[in-house]
C-alpha positions as CSV (number, residue, x, y, z in Angstrom):
1,M,-36.8,26.3,-12.9
2,M,-36.0,24.9,-16.4
3,P,-32.5,23.3,-17.3
4,L,-30.9,24.3,-20.4
5,G,-28.4,21.8,-22.0
6,A,-25.0,22.9,-23.2
7,V,-25.1,20.7,-26.2
8,D,-27.5,21.1,-29.1
9,D,-25.9,19.1,-32.1
10,R,-26.8,15.6,-30.5
11,P,-29.0,14.0,-28.1
12,D,-26.5,11.9,-26.4
13,Y,-24.3,13.7,-24.0
14,D,-24.1,14.1,-20.2
15,Y,-27.3,16.3,-19.5
16,A,-25.9,17.8,-16.3
17,D,-22.6,18.9,-17.6
18,G,-22.6,22.4,-18.4
19,V,-26.2,22.8,-17.8
20,T,-27.7,26.1,-17.3
21,L,-30.7,26.5,-14.5
22,L,-33.2,29.1,-15.5
23,I,-34.8,30.3,-12.4
24,H,-38.0,32.4,-13.0
25,Q,-40.6,33.6,-10.3
26,L,-39.0,31.9,-7.2
27,D,-40.6,33.6,-4.3
28,D,-38.6,34.8,-1.3
29,G,-37.7,32.1,1.2
30,A,-38.7,29.4,-1.3
31,S,-36.5,26.4,-2.4
32,I,-36.9,23.8,-4.9
33,T,-35.2,20.5,-6.0
34,T,-34.4,19.9,-9.8
35,E,-33.1,16.6,-10.9
36,V,-31.0,16.4,-14.3
37,R,-30.1,12.8,-15.0
38,G,-28.6,11.6,-11.8
39,S,-27.4,15.2,-10.6
40,T,-29.9,16.8,-7.9
41,F,-29.6,20.7,-7.7
42,H,-31.1,22.4,-4.6
43,T,-32.1,26.2,-5.0
44,R,-33.1,28.7,-2.3
45,R,-34.2,32.2,-2.6
46,T,-33.4,34.8,0.0
47,D,-34.1,38.4,-0.6
48,T,-32.7,39.0,-4.1
49,A,-30.3,36.4,-4.3
50,A,-30.8,32.4,-5.2
51,T,-28.3,30.0,-3.9
52,V,-27.9,26.6,-6.0
53,H,-26.1,23.5,-4.5
54,L,-25.2,20.5,-6.5
55,R,-25.8,17.1,-4.5
């Protein structure tokens, strides 16, 4: 999992606002947790779909 920020013209912004999560080679049944500056994303893959929940 790689979080990609939505702003590229300054370093001071809310990193979780508009973030894109790039998922690469997540095994079937696997789950991961990604933290981005106070926001926690839980991702789980089942069959051909990945589900992301923000907590």
